[in-house]
C-alpha positions as CSV (number, residue, x, y, z in Angstrom):
1,M,-21.0,-9.3,-26.5
2,H,-20.5,-8.4,-30.6
3,P,-19.2,-11.6,-32.3
4,Q,-16.6,-9.3,-33.9
5,F,-15.3,-7.5,-30.6
6,E,-11.8,-8.4,-29.7
7,L,-9.8,-7.2,-26.7
8,D,-6.3,-6.9,-26.0
9,L,-5.8,-5.9,-22.6
10,Y,-2.1,-4.7,-21.5
11,L,-1.4,-4.7,-17.7
12,I,2.2,-2.6,-17.2
13,R,3.5,-2.3,-13.9
14,H,6.2,0.9,-13.3
15,G,9.6,0.6,-13.1
16,E,11.9,0.1,-9.5
17,S,10.7,2.8,-7.3
18,A,12.6,3.8,-4.0
19,N,10.5,1.8,-2.0
20,N,11.3,-1.8,-3.8
21,I,15.0,-0.9,-2.5
22,A,14.3,0.2,0.8
23,R,16.0,-2.4,3.1
24,D,15.6,-0.6,6.4
25,L,12.0,-1.1,7.8
26,D,12.1,1.5,9.8
27,V,11.9,4.0,7.5
28,A,8.6,5.5,6.9
29,W,6.5,4.0,4.2
30,D,6.6,6.5,1.2
31,R,2.8,6.3,-0.2
32,D,4.1,7.8,-3.8
33,P,7.9,7.2,-3.8
34,P,9.9,8.4,-7.1
35,L,11.5,5.9,-9.6
36,T,14.8,4.7,-8.9
37,D,17.3,5.1,-11.9
38,R,17.4,1.6,-12.6
39,G,13.0,2.1,-13.1
40,R,13.4,4.7,-15.1
41,G,15.7,2.6,-17.4
42,Q,13.2,-0.2,-17.5
43,I,10.2,2.1,-18.5
44,H,12.6,3.2,-21.0
45,A,13.8,-0.3,-22.2
46,L,9.9,-1.0,-22.2
47,G,8.9,1.8,-24.1
48,R,11.7,1.3,-27.0
49,R,10.6,-2.2,-27.4
50,L,7.0,-1.3,-27.6
51,V,7.8,0.8,-30.3
52,A,10.1,-1.9,-32.2
53,E,7.4,-3.9,-32.3
54,G,5.0,-1.8,-33.9
55,M,2.9,-1.7,-30.6
56,R,0.0,1.1,-31.0
57,F,-2.8,2.0,-28.0
58,D,-6.0,2.9,-28.7
59,R,-6.5,4.1,-24.4
60,V,-3.8,4.0,-21.7
61,Y,-5.0,4.6,-18.4
62,S,-2.5,5.4,-15.4
63,S,-2.5,6.2,-11.8
64,S,-1.4,9.4,-10.8
65,L,1.6,8.5,-8.8
66,Q,4.7,9.9,-9.7
67,R,6.4,6.5,-10.6
68,S,3.6,6.1,-12.9
69,V,3.4,9.1,-14.7
70,H,7.1,10.3,-14.7
71,S,8.2,7.9,-17.0
């Protein structure tokens, strides 16, 4: 590794999804559940915090699931 190499890695999980709040175990598990209103609020709050802290990213990688891309 190069002596000047620096890596800051941030792992950020999606906000609350419909599966996170499903109480009935008989309900079919959704492989691609949408975010709840609360989950959308969580990711928007995180976005505001990252902007307020002046965070900038060289790369962002995300899964293609709707809870990750419909933020």
